[in-house]
All heavy atoms as an XYZ file, in Angstrom:
725
protein
N      18.728     10.551    -20.073
C      18.883      9.195    -20.556
C      17.498      8.608    -20.742
O      16.531      9.037    -20.031
C      19.720      8.360    -19.664
C      21.108      8.948    -19.426
S      22.089      7.932    -18.294
C      23.332      7.450    -19.466
N      17.371      7.673    -21.607
C      16.085      7.123    -21.919
C      16.258      5.599    -22.231
O      17.135      5.194    -22.955
C      15.448      7.830    -23.096
C      14.018      7.431    -23.372
O      13.686      6.326    -23.649
N      13.104      8.452    -23.233
N      15.352      4.799    -21.626
C      15.328      3.366    -21.901
C      13.826      3.003    -21.902
O      13.121      3.235    -20.951
C      16.093      2.621    -20.832
C      15.946      1.119    -20.928
C      16.596      0.460    -21.981
C      15.222      0.402    -20.008
C      16.499     -0.934    -22.098
C      15.115     -0.978    -20.134
C      15.764     -1.672    -21.138
O      15.671     -2.995    -21.237
N      13.370      2.401    -22.999
C      12.006      1.942    -23.122
C      10.993      3.086    -22.867
O      10.042      2.930    -22.213
C      11.697      0.735    -22.250
C      12.418     -0.517    -22.630
C      12.062     -1.697    -21.842
N      10.666     -2.170    -22.109
C      10.128     -3.221    -21.518
N      10.837     -3.956    -20.642
N       8.890     -3.557    -21.805
N      11.341      4.269    -23.370
C      10.530      5.487    -23.217
C      10.448      5.943    -21.753
O       9.506      6.626    -21.406
C       9.137      5.338    -23.833
C       9.239      5.288    -25.307
O      10.082      5.928    -25.971
N       8.360      4.483    -25.963
N      11.349      5.590    -20.932
C      11.389      5.971    -19.522
C      12.631      6.853    -19.326
O      13.729      6.449    -19.681
C      11.430      4.718    -18.581
C      11.629      5.188    -17.130
C      10.139      3.954    -18.754
N      12.413      8.022    -18.759
C      13.487      8.942    -18.499
C      14.204      8.591    -17.184
O      13.548      8.304    -16.174
C      12.990     10.393    -18.437
C      12.439     10.889    -19.762
C      13.484     11.126    -20.799
O      14.638     11.542    -20.428
O      13.190     10.852    -21.964
N      15.518      8.658    -17.255
C      16.296      8.518    -15.961
C      17.558      9.334    -16.180
O      17.893      9.823    -17.238
C      16.587      7.040    -15.604
C      17.472      6.328    -16.580
C      18.836      6.212    -16.293
C      17.040      5.749    -17.759
C      19.654      5.548    -17.134
C      17.858      5.109    -18.622
C      19.188      4.953    -18.302
O      20.040      4.292    -19.156
N      18.309      9.556    -15.061
C      19.490     10.447    -15.121
C      20.650      9.832    -14.386
O      20.478      8.988    -13.503
C      19.141     11.767    -14.526
O      18.605     11.660    -13.232
N      21.794     10.270    -14.751
C      23.088      9.852    -14.139
C      23.527     10.909    -13.221
O      23.409     12.134    -13.518
C      24.143      9.625    -15.225
C      25.509      9.297    -14.706
C      25.877      8.065    -14.240
C      26.498     10.303    -14.685
C      27.114      7.790    -13.767
C      27.753     10.074    -14.256
C      28.057      8.756    -13.779
O      29.348      8.527    -13.301
N      23.995     10.560    -12.005
C      24.437     11.541    -11.033
C      25.832     11.155    -10.467
O      26.147      9.991    -10.363
C      23.482     11.617     -9.901
C      22.119     12.138    -10.341
N      21.838     13.503    -10.389
C      21.002     11.498    -10.677
C      20.586     13.626    -10.778
N      20.059     12.472    -10.956
N      26.587     12.201    -10.163
C      27.831     12.026     -9.420
C      27.712     12.916     -8.168
O      27.207     13.999     -8.274
C      29.027     12.446    -10.276
C      29.240     11.594    -11.477
C      30.416     12.088    -12.316
O      31.001     13.107    -12.058
O      30.807     11.344    -13.268
N      28.272     12.469     -7.033
C      28.246     13.228     -5.831
C      29.316     12.744     -4.899
O      29.934     11.717     -5.058
C      26.850     13.171     -5.151
C      26.489     11.803     -4.571
C      26.673     11.384     -3.293
C      25.950     10.721     -5.290
N      26.237     10.082     -3.193
C      25.758      9.648     -4.364
C      25.501     10.494     -6.618
C      25.254      8.420     -4.722
C      25.034      9.258     -6.943
C      24.866      8.276     -6.033
N      29.527     13.546     -3.857
C      30.555     13.233     -2.795
C      29.775     12.775     -1.621
O      28.854     13.488     -1.161
C      31.382     14.411     -2.470
C      32.126     14.953     -3.726
C      32.395     14.067     -1.350
C      33.109     13.992     -4.364
N      30.128     11.641     -1.078
C      29.374     11.042      0.070
C      29.737     11.830      1.365
O      30.677     12.655      1.381
C      29.711      9.583      0.284
O      31.106      9.492      0.544
C      29.377      8.800     -0.983
N      29.066     11.570      2.420
C      29.284     12.227      3.734
C      30.721     12.025      4.188
O      31.241     12.913      4.914
C      28.304     11.738      4.770
C      28.613     10.333      5.263
C      29.395     10.139      6.437
C      28.204      9.210      4.582
C      29.637      8.885      6.884
C      28.431      7.950      4.988
C      29.192      7.761      6.152
N      31.404     10.946      3.786
C      32.741     10.732      4.247
C      33.830     11.018      3.224
O      34.963     10.607      3.282
C      32.889      9.260      4.759
C      32.559      8.217      3.666
O      32.148      8.595      2.573
O      32.713      7.054      3.954
N      33.414     11.806      2.191
C      34.346     12.326      1.210
C      34.622     11.487     -0.015
O      35.518     11.785     -0.789
N      33.991     10.371     -0.168
C      34.164      9.483     -1.280
C      33.308      9.898     -2.471
O      32.203     10.386     -2.276
C      33.852      8.023     -0.960
C      34.862      7.476      0.057
O      36.071      7.672     -0.076
N      34.358      6.818      1.057
N      33.842      9.704     -3.669
C      33.010     10.054     -4.837
C      32.048      8.827     -5.084
O      32.454      7.687     -4.986
C      33.835     10.273     -6.074
C      33.014     10.609     -7.308
C      33.734     11.333     -8.386
O      34.884     11.647     -8.239
N      33.075     11.611     -9.444
N      30.857      9.152     -5.449
C      29.855      8.111     -5.740
C      29.170      8.480     -7.048
O      29.074      9.646     -7.475
C      28.827      8.058     -4.635
N      28.632      7.500     -7.737
C      27.912      7.648     -8.978
C      26.701      6.717     -8.967
O      26.686      5.719     -8.243
C      28.774      7.306    -10.201
O      29.137      5.977    -10.153
C      30.002      8.198    -10.297
N      25.673      7.085     -9.688
C      24.527      6.239     -9.812
C      23.491      6.815    -10.755
O      23.735      7.885    -11.317
N      22.422      6.087    -10.867
C      21.380      6.489    -11.797
C      20.069      6.659    -10.979
O      19.862      5.954     -9.919
C      21.176      5.387    -12.854
C      22.338      5.208    -13.747
C      23.382      4.412    -13.347
C      22.484      5.929    -14.909
C      24.569      4.293    -14.147
C      23.592      5.828    -15.679
C      24.593      5.018    -15.333
O      25.761      4.880    -16.051
N      19.248      7.594    -11.420
C      18.002      7.957    -10.703
C      16.873      8.026    -11.642
O      17.004      8.632    -12.725
C      18.226      9.241     -9.957
C      17.049      9.638     -9.159
N      16.233     10.681     -9.515
C      16.569      9.190     -7.970
C      15.293     10.836     -8.556
N      15.451      9.982     -7.642
N      15.640      7.482    -11.297
C      14.454      7.574    -12.067
C      13.320      8.021    -11.210
O      13.109      7.503    -10.195
C      14.185      6.244    -12.708
S      12.626      6.206    -13.747
N      12.588      8.979    -11.757
C      11.345      9.435    -11.094
C      10.302      9.648    -12.156
O       9.507     10.635    -12.047
C      11.560     10.666    -10.234
C      12.227     11.809    -10.919
C      12.571     12.984     -9.950
O      13.150     12.693     -8.856
O      12.288     14.067    -10.356
N      10.223      8.767    -13.139
C       9.253      8.857    -14.248
C       7.871      8.628    -13.689
O       7.488      7.546    -13.268
C       9.581      7.808    -15.263
C       8.795      7.979    -16.583
O       7.609      7.632    -16.545
O       9.384      8.427    -17.570
N       7.024      9.666    -13.697
C       5.663      9.623    -13.137
C       4.793      8.603    -13.807
O       3.982      7.875    -13.141
C       5.065     10.984    -13.173
C       5.667     11.988    -12.178
C       5.000     13.318    -12.261
C       5.483     14.355    -11.348
N       6.774     14.289    -10.725
N       4.895      8.491    -15.134
C       4.001      7.506    -15.824
C       4.387      6.070    -15.483
O       3.551      5.210    -15.301
C       4.094      7.752    -17.346
C       3.056      7.094    -18.119
C       1.634      7.516    -17.771
O       1.380      8.677    -17.442
O       0.709      6.639    -17.903
N       5.685      5.811    -15.385
C       6.148      4.415    -15.072
C       5.638      4.029    -13.635
O       5.275      2.908    -13.416
C       7.637      4.431    -15.111
C       8.308      3.104    -14.679
C       8.002      1.999    -15.651
C       9.822      3.313    -14.477
N       5.596      4.995    -12.715
C       5.370      4.699    -11.309
C       3.915      4.984    -10.949
O       3.558      4.823     -9.762
C       6.341      5.503    -10.412
C       7.814      5.147    -10.714
C       8.747      6.102     -9.926
C       8.138      3.716    -10.351
N       3.111      5.339    -11.863
C       1.692      5.704    -11.649
C       0.965      4.438    -11.052
O       1.099      3.398    -11.570
C       1.055      6.105    -12.933
C      -0.364      6.637    -12.859
C      -0.866      7.054    -14.223
C      -2.229      7.602    -14.113
N      -2.692      8.086    -15.439
N       0.308      4.691     -9.920
C      -0.492      3.652     -9.302
C       0.203      2.869     -8.224
O      -0.396      2.023     -7.618
N       1.473      3.140     -8.023
C       2.183      2.466     -6.934
C       2.836      3.523     -5.992
O       3.038      4.655     -6.467
C       3.246      1.478     -7.472
C       4.259      2.155     -8.358
C       2.601      0.274     -8.144
C       5.358      1.207     -8.784
N       3.114      3.169     -4.793
C       3.658      4.098     -3.820
C       5.174      4.306     -3.914
O       5.825      4.460     -2.898
C       3.283      3.701     -2.393
C       1.818      3.921     -2.053
O       1.100      4.531     -2.819
N       1.406      3.437     -0.943
N       5.673      4.297     -5.073
C       7.082      4.588     -5.279
C       7.190      5.855     -6.113
O       6.526      6.008     -7.149
C       7.763      3.410     -6.117
O       7.613      2.250     -5.307
C       9.205      3.691     -6.289
N       7.967      6.792     -5.576
C       8.090      8.100     -6.243
C       9.328      8.127     -7.119
O       9.353      8.709     -8.186
C       8.164      9.246     -5.188
C       8.422     10.587     -5.858
C       6.880      9.273     -4.360
N      10.340      7.423     -6.674
C      11.617      7.338     -7.448
C      12.372      6.134     -7.002
O      12.114      5.550     -5.916
C      12.442      8.633     -7.261
O      12.907      8.740     -5.942
N      13.377      5.813     -7.761
C      14.297      4.685     -7.367
C      15.647      4.894     -8.052
O      15.811      5.698     -8.988
C      13.717      3.324     -7.773
C      13.466      3.162     -9.238
C      14.385      2.576    -10.061
C      12.261      3.601     -9.807
C      14.184      2.427    -11.428
C      11.984      3.424    -11.156
C      12.955      2.872    -11.946
N      16.634      4.261     -7.480
C      18.018      4.402     -7.968
C      18.668      3.090     -8.287
O      18.144      1.996     -8.011
N      19.803      3.203     -8.965
C      20.560      2.013     -9.306
C      22.064      2.403     -9.426
O      22.331      3.536     -9.746
C      20.127      1.415    -10.636
N      22.940      1.455     -9.191
C      24.341      1.772     -9.258
C      24.889      1.713    -10.680
O      25.891      2.374    -10.951
C      25.097      0.849     -8.314
C      24.826      1.098     -6.821
C      25.656      0.193     -5.937
O      26.002     -0.936     -6.271
N      25.876      0.614     -4.748
N      24.298      0.899    -11.481
C      24.800      0.720    -12.864
C      23.648      0.928    -13.874
O      22.466      0.822    -13.495
C      25.388     -0.638    -13.086
O      24.345     -1.638    -13.017
C      26.475     -0.948    -12.087
N      24.036      1.210    -15.086
C      23.040      1.365    -16.139
C      22.275      0.036    -16.314
O      21.054      0.007    -16.536
C      23.691      1.773    -17.476
C      22.732      2.183    -18.556
C      23.429      2.491    -19.831
C      23.976      3.891    -19.805
N      24.409      4.367    -21.188
N      22.969     -1.068    -16.283
C      22.330     -2.381    -16.468
C      21.302     -2.625    -15.315
O      20.226     -3.130    -15.589
C      23.335     -3.500    -16.446
N      21.679     -2.290    -14.098
C      20.718     -2.471    -12.993
C      19.532     -1.536    -13.194
O      18.362     -1.953    -12.934
C      21.408     -2.094    -11.648
C      20.498     -2.257    -10.470
C      21.167     -1.809     -9.197
O      22.293     -1.158     -9.212
O      20.601     -2.099     -8.148
N      19.729     -0.286    -13.675
C      18.581      0.582    -13.935
C      17.677      0.006    -15.012
O      16.406      0.025    -14.822
C      19.095      1.975    -14.363
C      17.979      2.957    -14.696
S      16.765      3.238    -13.400
C      17.730      4.284    -12.247
N      18.227     -0.521    -16.089
C      17.448     -1.199    -17.110
C      16.664     -2.326    -16.605
O      15.458     -2.486    -16.884
C      18.315     -1.600    -18.277
C      18.875     -0.420    -19.025
N      19.671     -0.589    -20.156
C      18.805      0.920    -18.819
C      20.031      0.627    -20.607
N      19.501      1.527    -19.826
N      17.258     -3.119    -15.729
C      16.537     -4.228    -15.113
C      15.355     -3.772    -14.262
O      14.275     -4.357    -14.293
C      17.541     -5.114    -14.193
O      18.538     -5.625    -15.080
C      16.816     -6.214    -13.544
N      15.536     -2.716    -13.451
C      14.481     -2.213    -12.688
C      13.352     -1.614    -13.536
O      12.156     -1.823    -13.262
C      15.035     -1.170    -11.694
C      15.865     -1.778    -10.563
C      16.295     -0.737     -9.599
C      17.059     -1.357     -8.429
N      17.352     -0.418     -7.382
N      13.726     -0.909    -14.527
C      12.687     -0.345    -15.467
C      11.913     -1.493    -16.112
O      10.665     -1.458    -16.173
C      13.304      0.593    -16.507
C      13.855      1.880    -15.805
C      12.354      0.917    -17.608
C      14.698      2.780    -16.709
N      12.654     -2.504    -16.568
C      11.985     -3.715    -17.149
C      10.971     -4.260    -16.179
O       9.881     -4.616    -16.592
C      13.021     -4.765    -17.505
C      13.856     -4.422    -18.773
O      13.400     -3.601    -19.554
O      14.944     -5.030    -18.906
N      11.394     -4.391    -14.919
C      10.517     -4.921    -13.891
C       9.177     -4.108    -13.756
O       8.098     -4.639    -13.733
C      11.167     -5.036    -12.524
C      10.226     -5.345    -11.420
N       9.761     -6.609    -11.209
C       9.620     -4.518    -10.472
C       8.916     -6.566    -10.194
N       8.879     -5.317     -9.702
N       9.361     -2.786    -13.668
C       8.181     -1.936    -13.522
C       7.277     -2.022    -14.728
O       6.055     -1.999    -14.620
C       8.618     -0.521    -13.243
C       9.020     -0.236    -11.843
C      10.317      0.034    -11.500
C       8.045     -0.322    -10.801
C      10.683      0.248    -10.188
C       8.448     -0.087     -9.471
C       9.731      0.224     -9.170
O      10.107      0.429     -7.886
N       7.790     -2.084    -15.890
C       7.015     -2.165    -17.133
C       6.432     -3.586    -17.335
O       5.214     -3.725    -17.569
C       7.856     -1.818    -18.383
C       8.248     -0.276    -18.304
C       7.113     -2.130    -19.663
C       9.195      0.134    -19.386
N       7.268     -4.591    -17.226
C       6.797     -5.924    -17.550
C       5.869     -6.559    -16.487
O       5.162     -7.492    -16.766
C       8.033     -6.845    -17.746
C       8.888     -6.436    -18.941
O       8.416     -5.708    -19.794
O      10.084     -6.847    -18.976
N       5.899     -6.000    -15.266
C       5.114     -6.540    -14.136
C       4.108     -5.498    -13.669
O       3.708     -5.542    -12.530
C       5.995     -6.998    -13.050
C       6.944     -8.114    -13.491
O       6.531     -9.203    -13.764
N       8.271     -7.804    -13.643
N       3.770     -4.578    -14.486
C       2.894     -3.444    -14.114
C       1.616     -3.929    -13.411
O       1.276     -3.413    -12.359
C       2.538     -2.584    -15.309
C       1.630     -1.413    -14.931
C       1.787     -0.223    -15.890
N       0.984      0.873    -15.462
C       1.207      1.638    -14.399
N       2.227      1.418    -13.622
N       0.411      2.575    -14.082
N       0.835     -4.817    -14.015
C      -0.421     -5.292    -13.405
C      -0.193     -5.923    -12.077
O      -0.986     -5.644    -11.126
C      -1.186     -6.154    -14.377
C      -1.618     -5.434    -15.652
C      -2.433     -4.190    -15.317
O      -3.277     -4.110    -14.524
N      -2.068     -3.095    -16.076
N       0.840     -6.710    -11.956
C       1.091     -7.397    -10.667
C       1.508     -6.338     -9.618
O       1.134     -6.453     -8.455
C       2.206     -8.422    -10.857
C       2.534     -9.175     -9.539
C       1.391     -9.977     -8.938
O       0.448    -10.385     -9.700
O       1.394    -10.140     -7.707
N       2.317     -5.353     -9.998
C       2.725     -4.320     -9.063
C       1.532     -3.510     -8.546
O       1.476     -3.196     -7.413
C       3.791     -3.377     -9.698
C       5.082     -4.036     -9.973
O       5.403     -5.064     -9.360
N       5.897     -3.528    -10.903
N       0.617     -3.210     -9.473
C      -0.594     -2.486     -9.106
C      -1.442     -3.309     -8.184
O      -2.025     -2.866     -7.159
C      -1.291     -1.995    -10.307
C      -0.531     -0.844    -11.005
C      -2.778     -1.480     -9.956
C      -1.078     -0.392    -12.307
N      -1.563     -4.587     -8.486
C      -2.371     -5.526     -7.688
C      -1.811     -5.624     -6.271
O      -2.540     -5.513     -5.241
C      -2.343     -6.921     -8.339
C      -3.143     -7.947     -7.570
C      -3.002     -9.310     -8.269
C      -3.521    -10.435     -7.414
N      -3.299    -11.750     -8.049
N      -0.468     -5.704     -6.174
C       0.170     -5.773     -4.832
C       0.031     -4.459     -4.123
O      -0.136     -4.437     -2.867
C       1.667     -6.141     -5.022
C       1.870     -7.532     -5.386
C       3.332     -7.915     -5.588
O       4.231     -7.047     -5.370
N       3.679     -9.157     -6.012
N       0.066     -3.320     -4.853
C      -0.092     -2.025     -4.146
C      -1.514     -1.902     -3.601
O      -1.684     -1.413     -2.425
C       0.143     -0.919     -5.122
C      -0.011      0.498     -4.512
C       1.074      0.721     -3.440
O       2.284      0.621     -3.681
N       0.630      0.992     -2.187
N      -2.514     -2.346     -4.336
C      -3.893     -2.303     -3.839
C      -4.091     -3.222     -2.619
O      -4.788     -2.832     -1.654
C      -4.831     -2.717     -4.930
C      -4.979     -1.641     -6.028
C      -5.940     -2.052     -7.138
C      -6.086     -0.925     -8.182
N      -6.960     -1.352     -9.264
N      -3.449     -4.401     -2.641
C      -3.506     -5.244     -1.473
C      -2.921     -4.601     -0.283
O      -3.391     -4.653      0.886
C      -2.799     -6.583     -1.802
C      -2.874     -7.577     -0.710
C      -2.253     -8.899     -1.031
O      -1.579     -9.043     -2.042
N      -2.331     -9.859     -0.154
N      -1.741     -3.986     -0.450
C      -1.110     -3.286      0.645
C      -1.986     -2.107      1.144
O      -2.109     -1.954      2.375
C       0.266     -2.678      0.172
C       0.908     -1.845      1.264
C       1.747     -2.421      2.209
C       0.674     -0.470      1.250
C       2.321     -1.645      3.179
C       1.295      0.319      2.298
C       2.083     -0.237      3.222
O       2.609      0.495      4.202
N      -2.615     -1.417      0.263
C      -3.445     -0.277      0.659
C      -4.612     -0.737      1.481
O      -4.971     -0.153      2.476
C      -3.954      0.484     -0.537
C      -2.835      1.253     -1.350
O      -1.746      1.392     -0.757
O      -3.126      1.650     -2.495
N      -5.212     -1.882      1.074
C      -6.322     -2.466      1.883
C      -5.815     -2.904      3.246
O      -6.500     -2.616      4.292
C      -6.956     -3.664      1.146
C      -7.798     -3.239     -0.069
C      -8.587     -4.410     -0.592
N      -7.750     -5.554     -1.023
C      -7.238     -5.669     -2.217
N      -7.410     -4.763     -3.157
N      -6.450     -6.706     -2.493
N      -4.719     -3.524      3.359
C      -4.155     -4.020      4.635
C      -3.888     -2.823      5.496
O      -4.148     -2.866      6.706
C      -2.914     -4.849      4.414
N      -3.264     -1.742      4.946
C      -2.950     -0.566      5.691
C      -4.212      0.057      6.234
O      -4.311      0.443      7.397
C      -2.216      0.423      4.820
C      -1.798      1.688      5.569
C      -1.019      2.650      4.606
O      -1.543      2.850      3.456
O      -0.008      3.174      5.009
N      -5.270      0.198      5.397
C      -6.539      0.735      5.786
C      -7.148     -0.078      6.966
O      -7.655      0.509      7.941
C      -7.494      0.842      4.606
N      -7.151     -1.398      6.855
C      -7.655     -2.211      7.912
C      -6.841     -2.023      9.226
O      -7.485     -2.009     10.354
C      -7.620     -3.732      7.544
C      -8.686     -4.022      6.471
C      -8.669     -5.498      6.054
O      -8.192     -6.369      6.905
O      -8.998     -5.792      4.944
N      -5.592     -1.885      9.149
C      -4.732     -1.702     10.341
C      -5.153     -0.407     11.014
O      -5.395     -0.410     12.225
C      -3.293     -1.680      9.960
C      -2.399     -1.332     11.095
C      -1.884     -2.260     11.944
C      -2.012      0.035     11.348
C      -1.084     -1.937     13.041
C      -1.212      0.345     12.454
C      -0.748     -0.590     13.246
O       0.067     -0.270     14.329
N      -5.197      0.674     10.265
C      -5.528      1.938     10.854
C      -6.993      1.947     11.371
O      -7.279      2.655     12.384
C      -5.259      3.092      9.910
C      -3.762      3.387      9.750
C      -3.131      3.305      8.539
C      -2.986      3.709     10.826
C      -1.808      3.548      8.374
C      -1.637      3.938     10.754
C      -1.075      3.868      9.499
O       0.310      4.099      9.397
N      -7.858      1.262     10.701
C      -9.203      1.165     11.192
C      -9.291      0.501     12.552
O      -9.959      0.885     13.490
C     -10.037      0.365     10.174
C     -11.446      0.050     10.669
C     -12.455      1.083     10.260
O     -12.147      1.920      9.386
O     -13.568      1.047     10.806
N      -8.439     -0.560     12.693
C      -8.451     -1.315     13.958
C      -7.652     -0.667     15.045
O      -8.047     -0.586     16.170
C      -7.846     -2.734     13.665
C      -7.916     -3.645     14.843
C      -7.479     -5.057     14.447
C      -7.580     -5.994     15.613
N      -7.168     -7.381     15.234
N      -6.442     -0.166     14.690
C      -5.547      0.333     15.758
C      -5.340      1.844     15.778
O      -4.775      2.437     16.675
C      -4.129     -0.310     15.548
C      -4.160     -1.809     15.693
C      -3.974     -2.585     14.602
C      -4.366     -2.390     16.974
C      -4.043     -4.009     14.704
C      -4.427     -3.815     17.062
C      -4.252     -4.601     15.937
O      -4.268     -5.921     16.061
N      -5.747      2.524     14.674
C      -5.483      3.995     14.614
C      -4.051      4.347     14.512
O      -3.241      3.497     14.101
N      -3.683      5.510     14.869
C      -2.302      6.008     14.791
C      -1.724      6.326     16.145
O      -0.694      6.959     16.184
C      -2.217      7.237     13.842
O      -3.014      8.241     14.406
C      -2.648      6.927     12.469
N      -2.348      5.917     17.242
C      -1.852      6.226     18.556
C      -0.430      5.723     18.796
O      -0.117      4.549     18.498
C      -2.812      5.622     19.605
C      -2.263      5.903     21.015
C      -4.170      6.195     19.468
N       0.450      6.649     19.220
C       1.829      6.275     19.544
C       2.690      6.047     18.327
O       3.836      5.609     18.396
N       2.165      6.274     17.150
C       2.879      5.909     15.931
C       3.933      7.011     15.611
O       4.943      6.698     15.012
C       1.951      5.711     14.801
C       2.646      5.129     13.556
C       1.674      4.601     12.543
O       0.862      3.668     12.829
O       1.643      5.186     11.448
N       3.613      8.261     15.876
C       4.482      9.325     15.481
C       5.102      9.993     16.639
O       4.810     10.526     17.517
C       3.698     10.358     14.571
C       3.174      9.731     13.338
C       1.882      9.337     13.221
C       4.029      9.444     12.334
C       1.394      8.767     12.074
C       3.584      8.848     11.156
C       2.234      8.506     11.001
């Protein structure tokens, strides 16, 4: 499937408790380039389109927020390290 030149797919599966489930999945590398999201899902096609719209229409803000997060994470590890974290 394709929306705004972004590839995504429809999936059906059986849940752990035996119920049938359906949803959409996107792992478009170009769409998600520069942010720490590898893939995302949605329950409906409309929801998937809304999420794709968000990633495209807010790209610069998403990248700005990712860089801010990366700086904060680096400062945290600089100050506290990883002791006891894993």
